[in-house]
C-alpha positions in Angstrom: -118.1 -128.0 73.8 -116.6 -124.8 73.6 -116.6 -124.5 69.8 -115.0 -120.6 69.7 -112.4 -122.0 72.5 -110.9 -124.4 69.8 -111.7 -122.2 66.7 -109.2 -119.7 68.2 -106.8 -122.1 69.1 -106.6 -124.0 66.1 -105.7 -120.2 64.5 -102.9 -119.7 66.8 -101.7 -123.3 65.7 -102.2 -122.9 62.2 -99.0 -122.7 60.0 -97.4 -122.7 56.5 -97.2 -126.0 54.2 -94.6 -127.3 52.5 -91.8 -130.0 52.8 -88.4 -128.9 53.6 -86.4 -128.9 50.2 -83.5 -129.7 52.4 -80.3 -130.8 51.0 -77.2 -132.8 52.4 -74.4 -131.9 50.5 -74.1 -136.0 49.4 -77.9 -136.4 49.2 -80.5 -134.9 46.9 -83.7 -135.6 47.0 -85.5 -137.5 44.2 -89.4 -138.1 43.2 -91.3 -135.2 45.6 -89.4 -133.0 43.2 -86.8 -133.5 40.6 -86.1 -130.1 40.1 -83.2 -126.7 40.7 -84.5 -124.5 42.9 -82.8 -121.8 40.5 -84.4 -122.3 37.5 -88.1 -120.9 37.3 -90.4 -123.4 38.2 -94.1 -123.0 35.9 -96.5 -125.4 37.2 -98.5 -127.9 34.3 -101.8 -129.2 34.6 -99.8 -132.4 35.8 -98.5 -130.5 38.4 -101.6 -129.4 39.9 -101.8 -131.9 42.6 -98.1 -132.3 43.1 -97.4 -130.3 46.5 -93.6 -129.9 46.6 -93.6 -128.1 42.9 -96.2 -126.0 44.5 -94.4 -125.3 47.2 -91.4 -124.3 45.0 -93.7 -122.3 43.0 -94.9 -120.0 45.7 -91.2 -120.0 47.1 -90.4 -118.4 43.7 -92.9 -116.4 43.3 -94.2 -114.7 46.9 -96.5 -111.8 45.1 -99.8 -113.5 43.8 -101.2 -113.2 40.2 -103.8 -110.9 40.1 -104.8 -112.9 36.9 -105.5 -115.6 39.0 -108.1 -114.1 40.8 -109.9 -112.9 37.6 -110.0 -116.5 36.7 -111.0 -118.5 39.9 -113.6 -116.0 39.9 -115.0 -116.8 36.5 -114.7 -120.4 37.4 -116.7 -119.5 40.4 -119.4 -118.0 38.6 -119.5 -120.6 36.1 -119.7 -123.3 39.9 -122.3 -121.4 42.1 -124.8 -119.8 38.7 -124.5 -121.3 35.4 -123.7 -124.7 37.3 -121.5 -125.6 34.7 -119.2 -127.9 35.9 -116.7 -128.9 33.5 -116.3 -125.0 32.8 -115.5 -124.3 36.6 -113.4 -127.5 37.1 -111.3 -125.8 33.8 -111.6 -122.8 35.2 -110.3 -123.4 38.5 -107.6 -125.8 37.6 -106.6 -122.2 35.3 -106.1 -120.3 38.3 -104.1 -123.4 40.5 -101.6 -122.7 37.4 -101.6 -119.2 37.1 -101.2 -118.8 41.0 -102.1 -121.8 43.3 -104.0 -120.5 46.6 -106.4 -122.8 48.9 -109.4 -121.1 47.5 -109.3 -122.5 44.3 -108.4 -125.9 45.7 -111.3 -125.6 48.0 -113.7 -125.1 45.4 -112.4 -127.3 42.6 -112.9 -130.3 45.4 -116.3 -128.9 45.9 -116.7 -129.2 42.4 -115.4 -132.8 42.2 -117.5 -133.4 44.9 -120.7 -132.5 42.2 -118.8 -134.3 39.2 -118.7 -137.5 42.1 -114.7 -137.3 42.0 -114.3 -138.2 44.9 -110.6 -139.1 45.0 -109.8 -135.5 42.9 -112.1 -133.8 45.6 -109.5 -135.7 47.7 -106.8 -134.3 46.4 -107.8 -130.9 45.9 -109.1 -130.6 49.8 -105.9 -131.5 50.6 -104.1 -128.5 49.2 -106.4 -126.7 50.3 -105.7 -127.8 53.7 -102.0 -127.1 53.6 -102.3 -123.9 52.1 -103.9 -123.0 55.2 -107.4 -122.7 53.4 -109.9 -121.1 56.4 -112.7 -122.0 57.9 -110.3 -125.7 58.3 -113.5 -126.9 60.0 -115.4 -127.0 56.7 -112.0 -128.7 54.7 -112.6 -131.4 57.7 -115.7 -131.8 56.9 -115.4 -131.8 53.4 -112.9 -134.8 53.2 -115.1 -136.4 55.7 -118.1 -136.6 52.9 -115.5 -137.6 50.4 -114.9 -140.5 52.4 -118.3 -141.4 53.2 -119.0 -141.8 49.3 -115.7 -143.7 48.7 -117.1 -146.1 51.8 -114.3 -145.6 54.2 -116.2 -145.3 57.0 -113.6 -145.4 59.7 -111.4 -142.3 57.4 -115.2 -140.7 57.1 -115.7 -140.8 61.0 -112.2 -140.2 61.6 -112.2 -136.7 59.9 -115.6 -136.1 61.1 -114.9 -136.1 64.5 -111.3 -133.6 63.5 -114.0 -131.3 61.7 -116.1 -131.0 65.3 -113.4 -130.6 67.3 -112.2 -128.2 65.0 -115.6 -126.0 65.1 -117.9 -127.3 62.8 -121.1 -126.3 64.2 -123.6 -127.1 61.7 -124.6 -130.3 63.6 -128.3 -130.3 61.4 -126.0 -130.9 58.6 -124.1 -133.1 60.1 -127.5 -135.1 60.6 -128.5 -134.5 57.1 -125.5 -134.0 54.2 -126.5 -136.6 52.0 -122.6 -136.8 51.3 -122.8 -138.3 54.6 -125.5 -140.8 54.3 -123.4 -143.7 53.6 -121.6 -143.2 56.7 -124.9 -142.9 58.9 -127.0 -145.5 57.5 -124.1 -147.9 56.5 -122.4 -147.7 59.9 -124.2 -146.2 62.2 -122.4 -147.2 65.3 -119.1 -145.6 63.9 -121.0 -142.5 63.2 -122.8 -141.9 66.2 -119.9 -142.7 68.3 -117.2 -140.5 66.8 -120.1 -137.4 66.7 -120.8 -137.6 70.9 -117.0 -138.3 71.2 -116.1 -134.6 69.4 -119.2 -133.1 71.3 -117.8 -134.4 74.3 -114.5 -132.7 74.4 -112.7 -135.6 74.8 -109.0 -135.6 73.6 -109.4 -132.0 71.6 -106.3 -130.2 72.1 -104.6 -133.7 71.7 -106.1 -134.0 68.1 -106.2 -130.6 66.7 -102.0 -130.4 67.8 -102.2 -133.8 65.7 -104.1 -132.4 63.0 -101.2 -129.8 63.1 -98.4 -131.3 62.7 -99.8 -133.9 59.6 -100.7 -131.2 57.8 -97.6 -129.6 57.3 -96.7 -132.6 55.3 -97.3 -132.6 51.5 -98.1 -136.0 49.9 -95.7 -137.7 48.2 -94.8 -138.3 44.4 -94.0 -141.8 43.9 -91.5 -143.3 43.6 -89.9 -141.2 46.1 -85.6 -141.5 45.2 -83.7 -140.3 47.8 -80.3 -140.3 46.3 -77.2 -138.3 44.8 -78.1 -137.8 40.8 -82.0 -136.0 41.7 -82.2 -132.3 41.7 -81.2 -129.8 44.1 -84.1 -128.0 46.7 -83.6 -126.1 49.4 -85.4 -125.5 52.9 -87.0 -122.6 55.1 -88.0 -122.0 58.5 -91.4 -122.4 56.9 -90.8 -126.2 57.3 -89.1 -126.1 60.2 -90.8 -128.3 63.2 -91.8 -126.7 66.1 -90.5 -128.0 69.5 -94.2 -127.7 70.2 -94.6 -130.7 68.7 -92.4 -132.6 69.9 -94.5 -135.8 71.3 -94.8 -136.4 67.6 -90.3 -136.3 67.4 -89.2 -138.1 70.1 -85.3 -136.9 69.0 -86.6 -133.7 69.5 -86.9 -134.4 73.8 -83.5 -135.2 74.2 -82.3 -131.6 72.1 -84.5 -129.5 74.7 -83.3 -130.4 77.3 -79.6 -130.4 76.2 -77.4 -127.8 77.2 -77.1 -126.5 73.1 -79.5 -127.4 71.0 -77.4 -129.1 67.7 -80.3 -130.1 65.6 -83.3 -129.0 63.4 -86.5 -130.7 62.1 -88.2 -130.5 59.2 -91.0 -131.6 57.3 -90.5 -133.6 54.1 -93.5 -135.5 52.7 -96.2 -137.7 54.3 -96.1 -141.1 51.9 -99.8 -142.6 52.9 -102.5 -142.3 55.0 -105.0 -145.4 56.0 -107.6 -146.4 58.7 -104.9 -147.5 60.9 -101.6 -145.7 60.2 -100.0 -142.6 58.8 -96.6 -142.6 57.7 -94.3 -139.2 57.5 -90.9 -138.7 56.4 -89.5 -135.9 58.2 -85.9 -134.7 58.2 -82.6 -133.9 61.1 -80.2 -131.7 60.0 -76.8 -131.4 62.6 -76.4 -127.8 62.7 -72.2 -128.4 63.5 -71.3 -127.7 59.9 -74.0 -124.5 58.7 -75.4 -124.9 55.6 -72.8 -128.6 54.7 -74.2 -130.3 57.7 -75.4 -134.0 57.0 -79.2 -134.4 57.0 -81.0 -137.9 58.2 -84.4 -138.9 56.8 -86.5 -140.5 59.1 -90.0 -142.8 58.3 -92.1 -142.5 61.0 -95.7 -144.3 61.1 -98.0 -142.8 63.6 -101.4 -144.7 64.7 -104.6 -142.3 63.6 -104.4 -140.4 66.6 -100.4 -139.8 66.2 -99.0 -142.3 68.7 -95.9 -143.7 67.3 -96.2 -147.3 65.8 -92.6 -147.9 64.1 -89.2 -145.7 62.9 -86.6 -145.9 60.4 -83.3 -143.9 59.5 -83.9 -144.3 55.5 -81.7 -141.8 54.0 -78.7 -139.8 54.4 -76.6 -139.9 57.8 -76.0 -138.3 60.6 -72.2 -137.9 60.7 -70.0 -137.7 57.5 -67.8 -140.6 58.8 -70.6 -143.5 58.6 -72.2 -145.3 55.4 -74.5 -143.3 53.4 -77.8 -144.1 52.7 -79.7 -143.6 49.8 -83.4 -145.0 49.3 -86.2 -145.5 46.4 -90.0 -145.7 48.4 -92.7 -147.5 45.9 -96.2 -146.8 45.6 -97.0 -150.3 47.4 -95.1 -148.8 50.3 -92.2 -151.4 49.8 -88.4 -149.7 50.0 -84.9 -150.4 49.3 -82.1 -148.9 51.4 -78.7 -149.0 49.7 -75.7 -148.2 51.6 -72.3 -146.7 50.6 -69.2 -145.9 51.5 -68.4 -142.7 50.2 -64.5 -141.2 49.8 -63.8 -137.7 49.9 -61.4 -135.2 47.0 -59.2 -134.1 50.2 -58.6 -136.0 53.3 -60.8 -135.7 55.9 -59.1 -136.3 59.2 -56.8 -133.2 58.1 -58.9 -131.1 56.0 -62.8 -131.6 57.5 -65.9 -132.6 55.2 -66.4 -128.4 54.5 -65.5 -127.7 50.9 -65.0 -131.6 50.2 -66.9 -133.1 47.7 -67.2 -136.9 47.2 -65.0 -137.8 44.3 -66.3 -141.6 44.3 -69.0 -143.9 46.4 -68.8 -147.5 46.5 -72.1 -149.9 47.2 -71.6 -151.5 50.1 -75.4 -153.0 50.6 -79.1 -153.5 50.3 -82.1 -153.6 52.5 -85.1 -154.2 51.9 -88.6 -153.5 53.5 -91.9 -152.8 54.0 -95.4 -151.1 55.8 -97.2 -153.5 56.6 -101.1 -153.4 57.0 -100.8 -152.3 61.5 -97.7 -149.5 60.4 -94.7 -151.9 61.2 -91.8 -151.8 59.4 -91.0 -155.0 58.5 -87.5 -156.3 57.4 -87.7 -158.3 53.8 -84.4 -159.0 52.4 -84.5 -162.8 52.0 -88.1 -163.3 52.1 -90.7 -162.6 49.9 -93.6 -160.2 50.2 -95.8 -163.9 50.3 -94.4 -164.9 52.8 -94.3 -162.0 55.0 -97.9 -161.4 54.1 -98.4 -165.2 55.7 
């Protein structure tokens, strides 16, 4: 396998992290973030793994804080030299509060691995990945180790395959690392199959494109509320989805070949990742009205290799004459869409929609759904969860 090629390819496609802080004039997303971007964002201990809060902090503070690096070095000393895991953990978290960066999250993940806090390690590695930690392959390998310890063997084997395809070359460590022992010993066939697939180079480029697309969606904070009352957020070009990823955003295909590209697409959040599927939300913005253009939020489920399983428009609207959808997604992956008819201050037929605020909204109906174990989006209206499960 040509590891150098894959490493160079990965460096050429890796982008910045985040989700679109997109705001429709009549739809303001919450749950992920309920803060006004015009107000200074300070990170509390509870915010350290909230990807959107971290993104907004970095958006407001583009210049690194030197104090963060001092705290990082002190924490690294506690970890590597003094072997004081608790002090190291607190030190890396203090460094992140001062100024979030990928290396602090990565080392915090390593500390959590030593403390056997494997879910905490996954949370830390996720932010390290989305903040662009290099080498990316090491993050993927450590994620594989954490899933192995949690006995989530399919997830572990998948990330081990990703790590090798992304350039992880320490095959001896793959065979001997104690954190991978559970995968190697309890499901040796799965372990061997994924290692051999990775080393054979099968579908490497496709996997790397999928990894890069997926990594740009920050983890959601539940419940995810997309409604009119939540705080203002904004988006920028860092969160714009490149047309290189059109295979994962089917609407892009029509746009690409149209005479004029009239829509933009933005990362929003990752709702779930299981052994069977990944659920993401992206935002579609019609550009015909500039900053006042309406937004559409689409929930899409993908197979673990990036094939689309199901999709659903869950919030916003494609144009102002349509019903406005608002949505709440719960931690159990059930969600409710409420449809509203909106009335504008001025007659849109005469005045248009620009600078024409909504003065009232009327609830029309609600729809209930849930993502099932296979990644299908099930309609639940009039049914109980037990009836659907049966």
